[in-house]
Every structure is written in C-alpha cells, then in structure tokens.
TORDOZA-362891 format. One line per field, with one value per residue (C-alpha): residue number from 1; residue in three letters; x, y, z. Coordinates in steps of 0.5 Angstrom, whole numbers, plus 2048, in hexadecimal, padded with zeros to 3 digits. Layout:
# TORDOZA-362891
k (NUM|...)
r (ALA|...)
x (X|...)
y (Y|...)
z (Z|...)
This chain:
# TORDOZA-362891
k (1|2|3|4|5|6|7|8|9|10|11|12|13|14|15|16|17|18|19|20|21|22|23|24|25|26|27|28|29|30|31|32|33|34|35|36|37|38|39|40|41|42|43|44|45|46|47|48|49|50|51|52|53|54|55|56|57|58|59|60|61|62|63|64|65|66|67|68|69|70|71|72|73|74|75|76|77|78|79|80|81|82|83|84|85|86|87|88|89|90|91|92|93|94|95|96|97|98|99|100|101|102|103|104|105|106|107|108|109|110|111|112|113|114|115|116|117|118|119|120|121|122|123|124|125|126|127|128|129|130|131|132|133|134|135|136|137|138|139|140|141|142|143|144|145|146|147|148|149|150|151|152|153|154|155|156|157|158|159|160|161|162|163|164|165|166|167|168|169|170|171|172|173|174|175|176|177|178|179|180|181|182|183|184|185|186|187|188|189|190|191|192|193|194|195|196|197|198|199|200|201|202|203|204|205|206|207|208|209|210|211|212|213|214|215|216|217|218|219|220|221|222|223|224|225|226|227|228|229|230|231|232|233|234|235|236|237|238|239|240|241|242|243|244|245|246|247|248|249|250|251|252|253|254|255|256|257|258|259|260|261|262|263|264|265|266|267|268|269|270|271|272|273|274|275|276|277|278|279|280|281|282|283|284|285|286|287|288|289|290|291|292|293|294|295|296|297|298|299|300|301|302|303|304|305|306|307|308|309|310|311|312|313|314|315|316|317|318|319|320|321|322|323|324|325|326|327|328|329|330|331|332|333|334|335|336|337|338|339|340|341|342|343|344|345|346|347|348|349|350|351|352|353|354|355|356|357|358|359|360|361|362|363|364|365|366|367|368|369|370|371|372|373|374|375|376|377|378|379|380|381|382|383|384|385|386|387|388|389|390|391|392|393|394|395|396|397|398|399|400|401|402|403|404|405|406|407|408|409|410|411|412|413|414|415|416|417|418|419|420|421|422|423|424|425|426|427|428|429|430|431|432|433|434|435|436|437|438|439|440|441|442|443|444|445|446|447|448|449|450|451|452|453|454|455|456|457|458|459|460|461|462|463|464|465|466|467|468|469|470|471|472|473|474|475|476|477|478|479|480|481|482|483|484|485|486|487|488|489|490|491|492|493|494|495|496|497|498|499|500|501|502|503|504|505|506|507|508|509|510|511|512|513|514|515|516|517|518|519|520|521|522|523|524|525|526|527|528|529|530|531|532|533|534|535|536|537|538|539|540|541|542|543|544|545|546|547|548|549|550|551|552|553|554|555|556|557|558|559|560|561|562|563|564|565|566|567|568|569|570|571|572|573|574|575|576|577|578|579|580|581)
r (MET|LYS|GLU|ARG|GLN|TRP|ASP|ILE|PHE|LEU|ALA|HIS|SER|SER|SER|ASP|LYS|VAL|ILE|ALA|GLU|LYS|LEU|TYR|ASN|LEU|LEU|GLU|PRO|GLN|VAL|ARG|VAL|PHE|LEU|ASP|ALA|LYS|CYS|LEU|LEU|PRO|GLY|ASP|ASN|TRP|ASP|THR|GLU|ILE|ALA|ASP|ALA|GLN|GLN|ASN|SER|SER|ILE|THR|VAL|VAL|ILE|ILE|SER|SER|THR|THR|THR|LYS|ALA|TYR|TYR|GLN|ARG|GLU|GLU|VAL|ALA|THR|ALA|ILE|SER|MET|ALA|ARG|ASP|ASN|PRO|VAL|LYS|HIS|ARG|VAL|VAL|PRO|LEU|PHE|LEU|GLY|ASN|MET|ASN|THR|GLU|SER|THR|ILE|PRO|TYR|GLY|LEU|ARG|LEU|LYS|HIS|SER|LEU|THR|ILE|SER|LYS|GLN|PHE|THR|ILE|ASN|GLU|ALA|ALA|ARG|THR|LEU|GLU|ASN|LEU|VAL|LEU|LYS|LEU|ASN|GLY|ASN|SER|ILE|PRO|THR|GLN|VAL|LEU|PRO|SER|ILE|ASP|ASP|ALA|ILE|LEU|LEU|THR|LYS|ILE|ILE|ASN|PRO|PRO|LYS|GLY|GLU|ASP|ILE|GLN|GLU|CYS|THR|ILE|TRP|LEU|ASN|SER|ARG|GLY|ASN|THR|THR|PHE|ILE|ILE|ASP|SER|ILE|THR|ILE|GLU|HIS|LEU|LYS|GLY|ASN|LEU|PHE|SER|GLY|ARG|SER|GLY|ALA|ILE|LEU|PRO|ASP|ALA|ASP|TYR|ARG|PHE|PRO|PHE|GLU|TYR|ASN|CYS|GLN|LYS|THR|HIS|ALA|LEU|LYS|PRO|ALA|LEU|ALA|LEU|SER|ASN|GLU|ASP|PRO|ARG|PRO|VAL|SER|PHE|THR|LEU|SER|MET|ALA|PRO|SER|GLY|VAL|PHE|SER|SER|SER|GLY|GLY|ALA|VAL|ARG|ALA|ASN|LEU|HIS|PHE|HIS|THR|PRO|GLU|GLY|LYS|THR|GLY|THR|LEU|LYS|LEU|ILE|ASP|ALA|THR|ASP|ALA|THR|LYS|TRP|LEU|PRO|GLN|LEU|LEU|GLN|LYS|GLU|VAL|GLU|ILE|MET|ARG|ASP|THR|ILE|LEU|THR|PRO|VAL|GLY|ILE|GLN|ARG|GLY|VAL|PHE|ASP|THR|GLU|THR|ASP|GLU|ASN|LEU|LEU|LYS|TRP|GLN|TYR|PRO|ILE|THR|ILE|PRO|TYR|LEU|GLY|PRO|TYR|PRO|GLY|ILE|PRO|THR|LYS|LEU|PRO|ASP|PRO|ALA|PRO|LYS|ILE|GLU|LEU|THR|LYS|ASP|ARG|LEU|THR|LEU|ASN|LYS|ALA|ILE|GLU|GLU|ALA|GLY|VAL|LEU|PRO|GLN|ILE|ILE|GLU|ARG|ALA|ARG|SER|HIS|ASN|PRO|VAL|ALA|PHE|ASP|ILE|LEU|SER|GLY|LEU|GLN|ASN|GLU|ALA|ILE|VAL|PRO|PHE|LEU|LEU|ASN|LEU|SER|SER|ASP|PRO|ASP|PHE|PHE|LYS|LEU|THR|LEU|HIS|THR|LEU|THR|ILE|ARG|HIS|TYR|VAL|TRP|PRO|ASN|GLU|PHE|LEU|ALA|LEU|PHE|ILE|LEU|ASP|ASN|ARG|ILE|ARG|ASN|GLU|GLN|PHE|ASN|GLU|PRO|LYS|LYS|TYR|THR|THR|ARG|LEU|PRO|GLY|SER|ASP|TYR|PRO|TRP|PRO|TYR|CYS|ASP|LEU|LYS|ASP|SER|ALA|ASN|ALA|LEU|ILE|VAL|HIS|PRO|PHE|GLY|PHE|TRP|ALA|ARG|ALA|LEU|ILE|ARG|LEU|ALA|SER|LEU|SER|HIS|SER|ILE|ASP|ARG|ALA|HIS|ILE|LEU|ASN|LEU|LEU|TYR|LEU|ARG|ARG|THR|GLU|LEU|GLN|ASP|GLU|GLN|CYS|SER|ILE|ILE|GLU|THR|ILE|CYS|SER|ASP|GLN|LEU|ASN|THR|SER|TYR|PRO|GLU|GLU|ILE|ALA|VAL|GLN|PHE|LEU|LEU|TRP|LEU|GLY|TRP|ASP|SER|ASP|LYS|ILE|ARG|VAL|GLN|LEU|GLN|GLU|THR|LEU|ILE|ALA|ASN|ASN|ASN|SER|PRO|HIS|LEU|GLN|ARG|HIS|LEU|LYS|GLY|ILE|GLU|GLU|LYS|LEU|LEU|ASN|GLN)
x (832|831|836|83A|836|83A|842|841|83C|83D|83B|83A|837|832|837|83C|838|83C|843|83F|83C|843|846|841|842|849|848|842|841|848|846|83F|83D|837|835|82E|82D|830|82D|826|820|81A|815|81A|819|820|820|820|824|82A|82A|82A|82F|834|833|835|83B|842|845|842|845|844|845|846|846|844|83D|83D|83C|835|833|82E|82D|835|836|831|835|83C|839|836|83D|841|83C|83D|844|845|840|844|84A|84B|845|844|849|849|84D|84D|84E|84F|84E|854|857|851|855|854|851|84B|849|84B|844|844|847|84C|852|856|854|859|856|857|858|856|85B|85F|864|85F|85A|853|855|85B|856|851|857|859|852|852|858|855|84F|854|858|852|84F|855|858|852|84D|846|842|83C|83E|83F|83A|839|83B|83F|845|845|84B|848|84A|849|84B|84F|851|852|851|854|852|855|85C|860|865|860|860|85A|85A|856|854|852|84F|84C|847|846|84B|84F|855|856|85C|85C|861|861|85D|85B|85B|858|858|851|851|84C|84A|84F|84C|852|852|857|857|85C|860|861|866|865|867|86A|86B|86A|86C|86A|86A|864|864|85F|859|85D|85B|861|861|867|869|868|86F|86E|867|862|85F|858|856|851|857|859|853|857|856|85B|85C|861|862|862|866|865|868|867|86C|86D|869|862|85D|85A|853|854|852|851|855|852|855|853|856|856|856|857|856|85A|854|855|84F|851|84D|84D|84C|84B|84E|848|845|83E|83B|836|831|831|833|82C|829|82C|82B|824|822|827|829|82F|82E|833|833|838|83A|83E|83E|83A|838|836|831|835|838|83E|840|842|847|844|846|847|842|83D|836|830|829|826|82B|827|82A|82A|82F|82E|828|822|824|81F|81E|822|81D|822|824|829|828|823|81D|818|817|810|80C|80F|80B|80A|80B|812|811|816|815|818|81D|81D|822|81E|817|81B|81E|817|814|819|817|810|811|815|810|816|813|812|819|81B|816|81A|821|81E|81C|824|825|828|828|827|821|81E|820|81D|816|816|816|811|80A|806|801|805|80A|807|804|80B|80E|808|809|810|80F|80F|816|81B|820|81D|81B|820|81F|817|817|81C|818|811|814|816|810|80C|810|80F|807|805|800|7FE|803|809|805|802|808|80B|804|805|805|809|80F|813|813|81B|81C|81A|820|825|82A|82B|82F|833|833|836|839|837|839|840|841|844|83E|838|831|82D|828|823|821|81B|81C|81C|815|812|814|810|80A|80A|80B|806|801|7FD|7FA|7FB|801|800|7FF|805|809|807|809|810|811|80F|814|81A|820|820|824|81E|819|81A|81A|814|810|813|80F|809|809|809|802|800|7F9|7F7|7F8|7F2|7F1|7F3|7F9|7FB|7FA|7FF|804|803|805|80B|80E|80D|811|816|817|819|81F|826|826|81F|81D|81A|815|812|811|80F|809|807|806|802|7FE|7FC|802|803|80B|80B|809|80F|814|812|813|81A|81C|81B|81F|825|825|824|82A|82E|82E|832|836|834|82D|82D|82F|82A|824|826|825|81E|81D|81E|819|814|815|813|80D)
y (7EC|7EA|7EB|7E4|7E3|7DD|7DC|7D4|7CF|7C8|7C2|7BC|7B5|7B4|7AF|7B5|7B9|7B9|7BB|7C1|7C4|7C3|7C7|7CC|7CD|7CE|7D3|7D8|7DD|7DF|7DC|7DD|7D5|7D2|7CB|7C9|7C6|7CD|7D2|7D0|7D3|7CF|7D0|7D1|7CE|7CA|7C8|7CF|7D2|7CD|7CE|7D6|7D6|7D2|7D7|7DC|7D9|7DA|7D3|7CC|7C8|7C1|7BC|7B5|7AE|7A7|7A9|7AF|7AB|7A9|7B0|7B2|7B9|7BA|7B8|7BD|7C2|7C0|7C1|7C8|7CA|7C7|7CB|7D1|7D1|7CF|7D5|7DA|7D7|7DE|7DF|7D7|7D2|7CB|7C8|7C0|7BE|7B7|7B3|7AE|7AA|7AB|7AE|7A9|7A9|7A5|7AA|7B1|7B4|7B5|7BC|7BD|7B8|7BE|7C3|7C4|7C1|7C0|7B9|7B8|7B4|7B3|7B8|7BD|7BE|7C1|7C7|7C8|7C7|7CC|7D1|7D0|7D1|7D8|7DA|7D9|7DD|7E2|7E2|7E2|7E8|7EC|7EA|7ED|7EA|7EB|7F1|7ED|7E8|7ED|7F1|7F8|7FB|801|801|7F9|7F4|7ED|7E6|7E3|7DC|7D8|7D1|7CD|7D2|7D2|7CC|7C7|7C7|7C3|7C7|7CA|7CE|7D2|7D7|7DD|7E2|7E9|7EF|7F6|7FA|802|808|806|803|7FD|7FB|7F4|7F5|7EF|7E8|7E6|7DE|7DB|7D4|7D1|7CB|7C6|7C0|7C0|7C1|7C1|7C2|7C2|7C6|7C8|7CE|7D4|7D9|7DE|7E5|7E4|7DE|7DF|7DA|7DA|7D6|7D5|7D3|7CE|7D2|7D9|7DF|7E3|7E9|7E9|7EE|7ED|7EE|7F0|7F3|7F2|7F8|7F8|7FE|800|802|7FB|7F6|7F0|7EB|7EA|7E3|7E0|7DA|7D9|7D4|7D2|7CD|7CB|7CD|7CB|7C5|7C4|7C0|7BA|7BD|7C0|7C7|7CC|7D2|7D8|7DE|7E5|7EA|7F1|7F7|7FF|804|80B|80F|80B|806|7FF|7F8|7F1|7EB|7E4|7DF|7DA|7D6|7D8|7D2|7D0|7CF|7D7|7DA|7D9|7DE|7E4|7E2|7E1|7E7|7EB|7EF|7EE|7E9|7E8|7E1|7E1|7E7|7EC|7E7|7EA|7E7|7EB|7E9|7E5|7E1|7E4|7E6|7EE|7F1|7F5|7FB|7FC|802|7FF|7FF|7FD|7FC|7FA|7F4|7ED|7E8|7E1|7DF|7D9|7D4|7D4|7CF|7CB|7CE|7CA|7C7|7C4|7C1|7BD|7B9|7BD|7BA|7BF|7BC|7C1|7C4|7CB|7D1|7D5|7D0|7D2|7D5|7D7|7DF|7E1|7E6|7ED|7EB|7E4|7E8|7ED|7E8|7E5|7EB|7EC|7E5|7E6|7ED|7E9|7E4|7DE|7D9|7D4|7D5|7D4|7CD|7CB|7CC|7C8|7C2|7C2|7C1|7C8|7C9|7D0|7D0|7CB|7D0|7D6|7D2|7D0|7D7|7DA|7DA|7D8|7D3|7D0|7CE|7C8|7C4|7C4|7C2|7BC|7BA|7B8|7B3|7AE|7AF|7AC|7B1|7B7|7B4|7B7|7BE|7BE|7BC|7C1|7C7|7C4|7C4|7CB|7CE|7CA|7CF|7D5|7D4|7CE|7C9|7C2|7C1|7BE|7B9|7B7|7B6|7B2|7AE|7AD|7A6|7A7|7A8|7A2|79F|79F|7A6|7A8|7A3|7A7|7AA|7B2|7B4|7BA|7BA|7C1|7C7|7CE|7D2|7D5|7D1|7CB|7C9|7C4|7C7|7C6|7C1|7BF|7B8|7B4|7B6|7BD|7BC|7B8|7BE|7C3|7BE|7BE|7C5|7C7|7C1|7C3|7BE|7B6|7B8|7B2|7AD|7B0|7AF|7A8|7A6|7A9|7A5|79F|79F|7A3|7A0|79F|7A6|7AA|7A5|7A7|7AE|7AE|7AA|7AF|7B5|7B1|7B0|7B7|7B7|7B0|7B3|7B6|7AF|7AB|7A3|7A1|7A5|7A2|79B|79C|79F|79A|795|799|79A|792|790|795|792|78C|78F|78F|796|797|79E|7A1|7A5|79F|79C|7A3|7A3|79C|79D|7A3|79F|79A|795|791|792|78A|789|78E|78B|784|787|78A|784|780|786|785|77D|77E|783|77D|781|787|78B|791|790|78D|794|798|793|795|79C|79A|796|79C|7A0|79A|79A|7A2|7A1)
z (777|77E|783|786|78C|78E|78E|78E|78D|790|78C|790|790|796|799|799|79D|7A3|7A0|79C|7A2|7A5|79F|7A0|7A7|7A5|7A0|7A2|7A4|7A1|79A|798|797|794|797|797|79E|7A1|79C|79A|79E|7A0|79A|795|78E|78F|787|785|78B|78A|783|784|789|784|77F|783|786|784|786|786|78A|789|78E|78B|78F|78D|78D|788|782|785|787|782|785|786|77F|77C|780|77D|776|778|77A|774|770|774|774|76C|76B|76F|772|775|779|77B|77D|77F|785|786|78D|78E|794|795|78F|78A|785|780|779|77B|781|77D|77B|773|772|778|776|774|77A|77F|785|78D|790|798|79B|7A1|79E|79C|7A1|7A0|7A4|79F|799|79C|79C|795|793|797|794|78D|78F|791|78B|786|78B|78A|791|794|799|795|799|799|79E|7A4|7A7|7A6|7AD|7AE|7B3|7B4|7B5|7B2|7B4|7AD|7AE|7B4|7B3|7B9|7BE|7C5|7C9|7CE|7D1|7CC|7C7|7C2|7BC|7B9|7B3|7B3|7AD|7AF|7AB|7AC|7AA|7AA|7AA|7B1|7B1|7B6|7BA|7BD|7C2|7C7|7C9|7D0|7D0|7D6|7D8|7DC|7E0|7DE|7D9|7D3|7CB|7C6|7BF|7B9|7B2|7AD|7AC|7A7|7A5|7AA|7AA|7B1|7B6|7BD|7C3|7CA|7D0|7D5|7DC|7E0|7E2|7E0|7DC|7D9|7D3|7CE|7C9|7C2|7BF|7B9|7BA|7B5|7B1|7AE|7A9|7A4|7A0|79F|79E|79F|7A5|7AA|7AC|7B1|7B5|7BD|7C0|7C7|7CC|7D3|7D8|7DF|7E3|7E1|7E4|7E1|7E1|7DA|7D8|7D3|7D0|7CE|7CA|7C9|7C4|7C7|7C2|7C2|7BD|7BC|7BF|7C5|7C5|7C8|7C7|7C7|7C2|7C5|7C1|7C1|7BB|7BA|7B8|7B3|7BA|7BA|7B4|7B1|7B6|7B4|7AD|7AD|7B1|7AD|7B3|7B8|7BE|7C4|7C5|7CB|7CF|7CB|7C5|7BF|7B9|7B3|7AE|7AA|7AF|7B0|7B7|7B8|7BE|7C4|7C6|7CD|7CE|7C9|7CC|7C8|7CB|7C5|7C3|7C3|7C7|7C8|7CD|7D0|7D0|7D5|7DB|7DF|7E6|7EC|7F1|7F6|7FA|7F7|7F3|7F1|7F4|7F8|7FF|7FF|7F9|7F8|7FA|7F5|7F0|7EC|7E5|7DF|7DE|7D7|7D8|7D4|7CF|7CD|7CD|7C8|7C4|7C4|7C1|7BC|7BA|7B9|7B6|7B0|7AF|7AF|7B4|7AE|7AD|7B4|7B4|7AE|7B2|7B7|7B2|7B1|7B9|7BA|7C2|7C1|7BD|7C2|7C8|7C4|7C3|7CB|7CC|7C7|7C8|7C1|7BF|7BA|7BE|7C3|7BD|7BA|7C0|7C1|7BA|7BC|7C1|7BB|7BA|7BF|7BC|7BF|7C6|7CA|7C7|7C7|7CE|7D0|7CC|7CF|7D6|7D6|7D3|7D9|7DD|7D9|7D8|7DC|7D7|7D6|7D0|7D3|7D6|7CF|7CC|7D2|7D1|7C9|7C7|7C1|7C6|7C7|7CE|7CE|7CC|7D4|7D6|7D3|7D8|7D7|7D2|7CF|7C8|7C6|7C9|7CB|7C5|7C6|7CC|7CF|7D3|7D1|7D0|7D6|7D3|7D8|7DA|7DC|7E3|7E1|7DD|7E3|7E8|7E3|7E3|7EB|7EC|7E6|7E6|7E0|7DB|7DC|7E1|7E5|7DF|7DC|7E3|7E3|7DC|7DE|7E5|7E1|7DC|7DF|7E1|7E9|7EB|7E7|7E9|7F1|7EF|7EB|7F1|7F6|7F2|7F1|7F9|7FA|7F6|7F9|7FB|7F4|7F1|7EE|7F1|7EA|7EA|7F1|7EF|7EA|7EE|7F3|7EE|7EC|7F3|7F5|7EF|7F1|7F7|7F3|7F0|7F3|7F6|7F9|7FA|800|7FD|7FA|801|803|7FE|7FF|807|805|800|806|805|80C|80E|80F|808|805|80A|807|800|801|804|7FE|7FA|7FF|7FE|7F6|7F6|7FA|801|7FE|804|800|800|807|809|805|807|80F|80D|80A|810|815|811|812|819|81A|816)
C-alpha cells in the first residue's frame, strides 16, 4: 500500500480560501498539509492530483461555512472522505471545522453529523484549532513528527515554525518550535534581544502549551543578551520538537517614532561549537525559492532556508562559498542631488552590475530549468519572483512583462522590474511599456507606495517610482525614450512633472520639433497651476518665448489664485531668474 503522503487534506469551498490558507500556514511545515492553492504545480492535472492527495492523506479537515452546501467540488471531497473513513477508520478520519455558529442540521453535510467537530469562535480561535489538529497528528503518528517534513541535513538546528515573530515596541509574545537533525546535541543557552528605532509594524497571535516560557524586557535602541533558564536541549535521542513562548515588554522611555524588535537564539554543542538562529518568519515570499531549487538558500545574512522552507541555525565558523544567496532586491542607482534630479548627465552613465551571489543564483536557476515556475510565481504578485526576473537574462522574460501591461494590478511590479533591467541591460523595452496604450492614464498618477516588506525585516520593499524610471530613460536613452518621458510629463502630478521636465531639459538638443511642440504645451499649462515650476519657465525661454509673455501668464495665474502670498513669494523668485536671462 502506498505510504501516507499527507497528514491533513483541507476540503473547502472557494469562498473560504482565505481561511484555508491561514490554517495551512499555521500547520505547515510541522504537519504535512495538502491545500490545492499551495501544493498544485503549474501544469498539474488538478482533478487527479487533488483526488490522489486525499486518497493518500490521514485526515480530511472539512471547512464548513454557509457556502459549503453550494460548493460542488467540496461536497465530492466530503463524500470521498466519509467513504474512506467507513472503509478503514484507522487509516482515515474526518474532522468537521465550522466557521462560526454553523453547527445546525441544515448546514452539516450528510455523514458528518456524528463526527466530533471543531468550531472557530472568539473563544476558540483558528490558532487553537491549528494546535488541536497538530496534536491530533502527533497522536496518530505515535507522538513523533513525520520525518518527511524535515530536511535531511546533518548537524542542524531547525526553526520549524514561529508565530508572531518579534516586532514593534509593544508588549508581545511569540511562539517558537525547534527541532534538529544529525547526531549532534544542541543546547540553546541564551537569547539576544535588540530594539531598533524606526517605523512600527505590530502583530498578534495565539499561544500553545510550551516546554518553557521566557520573559524579558527590552530598552529603546538597545541590545542585550539574556541567559535562558532553563536551557533547551535538542538531541537525536528524542525526536520530539521543543517549543517555547517568548514574552517581551518595553522598559524605560521610548521615542514616539516606533521601532522594531529582533531576537536571536544562541546555541552550542558538547564539542564546543557555537551558532545563532534568528527568530524571523520566513514568509511565503521566500520559502518557495529553496523548495523550487531543492537547495539551501540564504535569504538574509545568516538566515538560511532549507529545501522545505524551514530555517536552520548557522554555526559561527560556518563558511560555504557554494551556498546560494538571495539577500536583498536589486536597487535603483541614486543619481542625486536631492531630490534625485541630476543637474547634468552623469558620465559615465550608471549601470547596475549584478553581484557574484546574484550571478551564481541565476546560474542555478538556469541549470534547474525552473524559469517557467518563477514566472508563474510572478503571476501571483510574488515580489521575490519579480526581483529574480529583473536580474535574469532570458528571452522569455520581456514578452511576459510586456503582456502584463493590460493588467493594472501588475503595473508597479512590472515598471519596477523593467526599470531595473534597463540599468542592467539598457534596451528599448522600458519605453515601450510606458507608451503602451493599454495602461490607463490614471495609473501614472498614483503616488509611490510600499505594498510589502522585505522578508524577515521591518523595512519596506524599495519599489521604484515614475521618477526612477524617468532617470533610467534619460541616462540610457534607448528606443522611444523621449516620447515615453513626454507621456510621463503630460500625465504625472506636479512634483513628478517638474522632475521629468528637468530631465528632458538635459537632452533638449536631442528633441525633435514635434516633441518640442508638445513640451511647449505642457510647460505653458504648467504656468497656470497654483505652483508654477521654474523648469517650465526655463524650458519656455529656451523654446523662444519672450520674458514679457511669461510674466503676463504668471500674473493671470496669481489673480486666479486670489493673490496668494505664498504664490507671490514663489513668483518673485521666478522674476529674478527672468531678469537674469
């Protein structure tokens, strides 16, 4: 008989997908969970793969809500689960999981009425439901963790799960599960807690019954190491994972600027080796990369993810030149001076040189032939996948990116990726993307936004904005660069428009007559705004406008704004420049 591949199979309606994914994230990788949205690969025959996964699972958890009775495929999975449990109740069981007060005769699928169930409520959270299911799996497996969920690594301490990792400056509690592999005994003896001033990102989660409970204070912008009493031990003689809660609270005076808390566990072995394990959550944004490559990947300094997405500890003396690394996204060159508008064309034109680590990662991706899977990850808005595409040279990438121009949800990620690629391999594709008529005009008016954080960090992902893309086009003028910049100038809000006009002015002698005519209209309209920009005046003078003509238009703008004192002061500065012409 085929060995059970999965501990839990999640049966849910499409309307309950968010809850199913949350339960999946709470359970894995400690428990082998099958969820179609997480486990199916591109190209899989989903009908046979889902059915096979349920046949080879030990427990079917049926998520029941008001939409269950109308969910055709879920009802099929419920019928299959009941049949399997009746045929062999030892090898398969069914657990109903109700979302709220749904435990009524009309909402319970046939065959589940006599099953002992779980109900999510204010008193029994989804975190507690996950813990109950995890304990059930442990009991069915003889109180041991299935070896399939852990990587086969010798002499490694593993962070198998962390809920509510350290962050912010509030009173907080996180829950950590540890395990080990190999023949070495690990003693976790101390912890370093560091508070960093900065923006606040907070979070909350539930707790479990731990092997230990530690409570430590932390001070503003300060780092301190505390001994763990009792110390924790991991040994191959006892495969049971160790879990503990870590409570932290601010002590003393704190700035109102917020901040972040980081914590590192320190361990040693009887042989005298020492190491560190960071208490961070390796989010789904990065877990997939080592799983896809089936190799360890260092996602941040001293943070190594194994091929199953579990973080392992790092020995202090550990060095591995062959270790794959994805540590930070590729960033845009700074042209300066503040606010980033170059006063002259840089010579030589700045380019992005890929690091040795990035080139090594690119080679591993090419050898593994996994580019199609990375592109599929990008389709799910994964920022790490887009960052990899920005530094990977393959003829399939650009058509994929340009085809995304019709989808507004991908605008920021695609613009960022093409801008990076323009600095790495200057080309015409960034201009083509900006000129694509499928992109709605209002998308160019959106202010710069940070939509995610760097994995394991409290810092936002450094997306580029329109000004960054305009800078790339002006220092590497490929393709229809002038037309692209003119479109940005005509559509952007005033701050970006002034920036882009400054850039165009640097290459004014390379503009065609038709393009100069469009710029003249943009600058003339700009003088009618509540804050006329000096660069518009400068451009109009170069285009042959008379100073008196500009003065008349500025005076009309002042009258239209009720002789605003602020505008009067601004126009005085412009008048001085006109006198100096």
